[in-house]
Backbone as a ProteinNet text record, in pm:
[ID]
protein_1_A
[PRIMARY]
MDIVEVRAEGATVAVLEGRLDTVTAPLVEARLLALLEEGAVVADLAAVRYVSSAGLRVLLRAAKQGVGSGRGFSICGLQSPVREVFEISGFDRIIPAYPTRAEALAA
[TERTIARY]
-1986.2	-2020.8	-2171.6	-2230	-2372.2	-2387.6	-2485.5	-2516.2	-2664.9	-2695.8	-2834.5	-2852.5	-2957.1	-2983.2	-3096.2	-3072.2	-3170.6	-3183.7	-3306.2	-3329.6	-3341.3	-3267.7	-3270.9	-3231	-3312.4	-3282	-3233.5	-3302.4	-3271.5	-3151.7	-3101	-2985.7	-3012.1	-2930.5	-2932.4	-2811.5	-2835.3	-2725.9	-2704.1	-2582.6	-2544	-2466.7	-2530.3	-2468.3	-2392.8	-2260.2	-2175.7	-2133.6	-2132.4	-2088.7	-2001.2	-1881.5	-1788.3	-1655.6	-1585.7	-1455.3	-1473.1	-1409.1	-1410	-1274.3	-1269.4	-1143	-1160.6	-1062.8	-1064.7	-1186.9	-1229	-1343.5	-1474.4	-1491.4	-1618.7	-1625	-1511.1	-1507.2	-1598.4	-1602.5	-1690	-1838.2	-1885.7	-2024.8	-2051.6	-1962.7	-1980.4	-1974.5	-1879.3	-1866.6	-1993.6	-2042.4	-2163.2	-2280.7	-2295.3	-2409.7	-2397	-2278.3	-2260.5	-2279.5	-2224	-2238.8	-2383.9	-2456.5	-2598.8	-2677.1	-2646.3	-2715.4	-2685.5	-2563.4	-2527	-2600.7	-2650.2	-2732.8	-2865.1	-2907.1	-3035.3	-3023.8	-2905.8	-2890.9	-2770	-2765.5	-2653.3	-2645.2	-2521.3	-2497.8	-2402.4	-2437.1	-2347.1	-2316	-2187.9	-2147.3	-2113.9	-2195.4	-2174.3	-2083.4	-1959.9	-1859.8	-1838.9	-1934.3	-1919	-1898.2	-1951.2	-1938.1	-1834	-1749.5	-1640.4	-1512.6	-1449.2	-1329.2	-1199.9	-1211.9	-1092.2	-1122.2	-1030.2	-1040.7	-905.5	-906.8	-784.3	-769.9	-662	-643.6	-755.7	-807.6	-920.7	-1043.6	-1063.7	-1174.7	-1159.5	-1037.6	-1011.8	-1041.3	-1004.2	-1029.1	-1178.8	-1258	-1403.5	-1458.6	-1415.1	-1464.9	-1420.3	-1299.2	-1250.8	-1332.9	-1361.6	-1442.7	-1582.2	-1641.4	-1773.4	-1766.5	-1662.2	-1647.7	-1634.2	-1555.7	-1539.6	-1671.6	-1747.6	-1876.8	-1972.1	-1968.9	-2055.1	-2026.8	-1898.6	-1859.9	-1896.1	-1861.9	-1887.3	-2034	-2118.8	-2262.6	-2330.9	-2258.2	-2317.7	-2411.3	-2409.8	-2501.7	-2441.7	-2313.4	-2246.1	-2226.4	-2110	-2075.1	-1988.7	-2020.1	-1937.9	-1939.4	-1852.4	-1845.3	-1859.1	-1895.5	-1905.3	-1876.7	-1851.9	-1838.8	-1711.1	-1602	-1477.4	-1426.7	-1404.3	-1344.7	-1193.3	-1126.7	-983.6	-896.1	-902.2	-813.7	-841	-966.7	-1003	-965.6	-987.3	-950.1	-799.7	-719.5	-574.5	-537.3	-601.5	-575.1	-609	-720.3	-760.2	-659.5	-612.1	-516.5	-380.7	-331.6	-201	-202.9	-312.2	-322.5	-357.1	-398.4	-437.2	-581.5	-655	-793.9	-882.1	-839.1	-917	-920	-829.2	-828.5	-899.6	-938.9	-1003	-1153	-1189.9	-1329.5	-1385	-1495	-1553.9	-1591.7	-1537.7	-1562.2	-1614.3	-1713.5	-1777.4	-1780.3	-1771.9	-1774.3	-1904.4	-2017.3	-2146.6	-2230.3	-2328.7	-2422.8	-2499.4	-2541.6	-2617.6	-2536.1	-2408.4	-2323.2	-2305.1	-2291.3	-2276.7	-2403.1	-2517.6	-2644.4	-2669.1	-2620.9	-2641.1	-2548.3	-2440.1	-2340.2	-2388.5
848.4	929.7	925.8	1042.7	1054.1	1102.5	1047	1088	1119.5	1243.8	1285.4	1317.9	1264.7	1286	1385.7	1483	1587.1	1599	1595.3	1616.5	1765.6	1814.8	1957.6	1978.5	2050.4	2092.1	1977.7	1865.5	1753.9	1670.2	1690.6	1613.1	1568.2	1476.4	1438.3	1499.6	1570	1624.4	1526.6	1472.3	1383.9	1468.6	1501.3	1584.1	1491.5	1502.3	1415.8	1490.2	1418.4	1478.9	1379.7	1422.9	1337.9	1327.3	1218.8	1193.2	1098.1	1130.5	1042	972.7	855.3	784.6	636.3	559.1	415.2	346.3	390	327.8	361.4	486.1	530.3	522.1	506.9	507	402.3	278.1	179.8	220.3	273.4	318.5	432.7	530.4	646.2	602.7	516.8	470.5	398.9	307.6	233.7	327.9	424.6	515.3	606.3	665.5	755.4	682.4	563.1	488.4	448	414.9	383.3	506.9	620.6	744.5	781	756.2	787.7	700.3	585	501.6	571.7	660.6	730.3	863.8	926	1057.2	1131.2	1261.5	1345.9	1356.2	1367.8	1375.9	1490.8	1566.7	1666.9	1619.3	1601.7	1564.3	1692.7	1724.6	1844.9	1806.6	1858.1	1821.4	1930.7	2021	2132.1	2085.4	1970.2	1919.7	1807.9	1794.9	1697.2	1771.7	1732.1	1801.2	1728.3	1603.3	1523.8	1428.4	1420.2	1323.7	1253.9	1121.9	1042.9	1003.2	931.7	883.1	787.1	711.3	621.6	703.2	815.2	904.1	966.9	1006.6	1063	960	836.3	729.5	712.4	721	708.5	821.3	942.2	1056.5	1048.1	1000.8	983.2	877	767.8	662	714.2	791.7	849.4	945.7	1027	1121.2	1046.9	940	861.1	797.7	746.5	687.8	795.6	913.1	1022.3	1063.3	1071.8	1107.4	994	872.4	756.2	734	764.4	744.2	866.3	978	1101.2	1168.7	1123.3	1178.6	1295.1	1294.6	1404.5	1385.6	1428.5	1424.1	1545	1613.1	1725.3	1731.4	1815.9	1835	1982.8	2012.9	2152.9	2165.4	2289.9	2321.5	2276.4	2265.1	2218.2	2316.2	2265.7	2345	2351.1	2448.1	2471.2	2346.7	2265.1	2147.8	2049.1	2030.8	1938.5	1998	2126.7	2193.3	2181.5	2193.8	2179.3	2040.5	1938.1	1801.1	1787.7	1845	1839.3	1911.5	2026.2	2103.3	2034.1	1984.2	1917.3	1790.9	1717.3	1591.9	1613.3	1733.4	1761.7	1724.5	1679.5	1639.9	1759	1879.1	1998.7	2020.5	1955.4	1965.5	1847.5	1748.7	1628	1627	1663	1658	1800.4	1826.5	1961.1	1997	2109.3	2153.2	2296.7	2322.8	2454.4	2500.1	2631	2682.3	2652.5	2658.8	2641.1	2535.5	2485.5	2389.5	2453	2576.6	2644.9	2654.1	2684.9	2693.4	2556.5	2452.7	2317.3	2275.2	2305.8	2268.7	2349.5	2472.1	2557.8	2521.2	2451	2419.5	2312.6
-558.8	-673.9	-691	-698.2	-727.6	-871	-941.5	-1077.9	-1083.8	-1116.5	-1134	-1281.7	-1340.6	-1483.2	-1501.5	-1589.1	-1617.6	-1769.1	-1820.4	-1964	-1989	-2088.5	-2120.4	-2265.8	-2338.1	-2474.7	-2564.4	-2559.1	-2647.5	-2607.3	-2487.1	-2439.4	-2295.5	-2251.5	-2110.7	-2043.6	-1934.9	-1855.2	-1740.6	-1734.3	-1624.3	-1524.3	-1413.5	-1311.7	-1216.5	-1219.4	-1137.2	-1011.5	-900	-774.5	-699	-665	-591.2	-663.4	-637.8	-699	-816.8	-927.5	-1044.3	-1046.6	-985.4	-967.5	-997.3	-961.1	-988.9	-929.3	-813.6	-746.4	-816.8	-856.8	-913.7	-1066	-1131.1	-1278	-1342.2	-1294.9	-1360.6	-1359.4	-1248.6	-1239	-1336.2	-1338.5	-1426.2	-1572.8	-1605.4	-1743.2	-1789.1	-1708.6	-1745.5	-1767	-1679.2	-1689.8	-1811.1	-1832.4	-1946.7	-2079	-2090.8	-2216	-2240.4	-2135.2	-2150.3	-2193.8	-2134.4	-2173.6	-2318	-2363	-2501.5	-2601.6	-2558.6	-2646.7	-2677.8	-2589.4	-2603.5	-2674.9	-2672.9	-2735.3	-2681.3	-2710.6	-2669.6	-2517.5	-2468	-2323.3	-2293.6	-2190.1	-2132.2	-1991.4	-1960.8	-1825.1	-1750.2	-1651.4	-1570.4	-1453.7	-1456.6	-1357.5	-1252.6	-1238.6	-1144.7	-1000.5	-964.6	-827.7	-817.3	-919.3	-916.9	-882.5	-774.5	-726.5	-760.8	-807.2	-837.6	-951.3	-1048.6	-1157.9	-1171.7	-1163.6	-1180.5	-1327.6	-1357.4	-1494.1	-1532.9	-1437.9	-1466.8	-1504.2	-1437.3	-1469.8	-1606.9	-1640.3	-1773.2	-1881	-1856.1	-1953.8	-1978.3	-1871.9	-1884.4	-1971.2	-1945.9	-2023.2	-2168.5	-2192.2	-2328.9	-2401.9	-2334.9	-2397.2	-2431.9	-2341.3	-2367	-2485.3	-2491.3	-2602.9	-2735.5	-2736.7	-2859.7	-2901.3	-2805.2	-2839.3	-2889.4	-2828	-2872.2	-3015.2	-3050.4	-3187	-3282.6	-3244.2	-3329.9	-3360	-3264	-3282.7	-3343.3	-3349.1	-3400.2	-3301.5	-3177.2	-3077.6	-3001.1	-2979.7	-2913.3	-2764.2	-2718	-2577	-2546.5	-2438.7	-2395.1	-2243.2	-2189.6	-2045.3	-2014.7	-1891.8	-1850.6	-1702	-1661	-1519.6	-1452.5	-1527	-1467	-1361.3	-1242.3	-1135.3	-1157.6	-1097.3	-1121.9	-1114.6	-1008	-1003.6	-1117.3	-1150.5	-1257.9	-1393.4	-1410.5	-1536.3	-1560.4	-1453.8	-1466.3	-1517.1	-1463.7	-1508.4	-1657.3	-1698.3	-1839.2	-1928.1	-1883.9	-1963.9	-1971.7	-1858.8	-1856	-1941.4	-1936.8	-2012	-2158.8	-2194.6	-2332.1	-2363.8	-2264.2	-2286	-2319.3	-2285.4	-2319.8	-2470.5	-2544	-2689.8	-2756.2	-2675.2	-2728.9	-2701	-2579	-2537.1	-2532.8	-2602.3	-2596.5	-2452.6	-2404.5	-2267.1	-2268.1	-2185.9	-2177.8	-2032.7	-2012	-1874.6	-1800.7	-1872.8	-1806.5	-1877.8	-1807.6	-1864.5	-1980.4	-1964.6	-2070.2	-2199.2	-2187.7	-2306.9	-2372.1	-2291.1	-2345.9	-2419.6	-2363.8	-2428	-2554.3	-2559.9	-2676.2	-2792.3	-2761.2	-2865.5	-2962.4
[MASK]
+++++++++++++++++++++++++++++++++++++++++++++++++++++++++++++++++++++++++++++++++++++++++++++++++++++++++++

């Protein structure tokens, strides 16, 4: 899993690339939670092709921390297989998700 951080419009965009699974979840969780200490975070998942239940847990934890801290957390760029997982699990109703990075930053 590669994570590239980009500052844009008062938030940090964490661009994730690879699989978000049991192996990569601890790294992603640590990085997202650290970024949320600094401010709002948008996780750009356009280059993520697979998310396991461990990956969903990481994103849920980040969303809860974003809400709890008042800083905000959202995701964008879900590809079809990942979007299906979000819809089936109901996470699309829990975590703010946007089609594009620009829409997530504007929200």
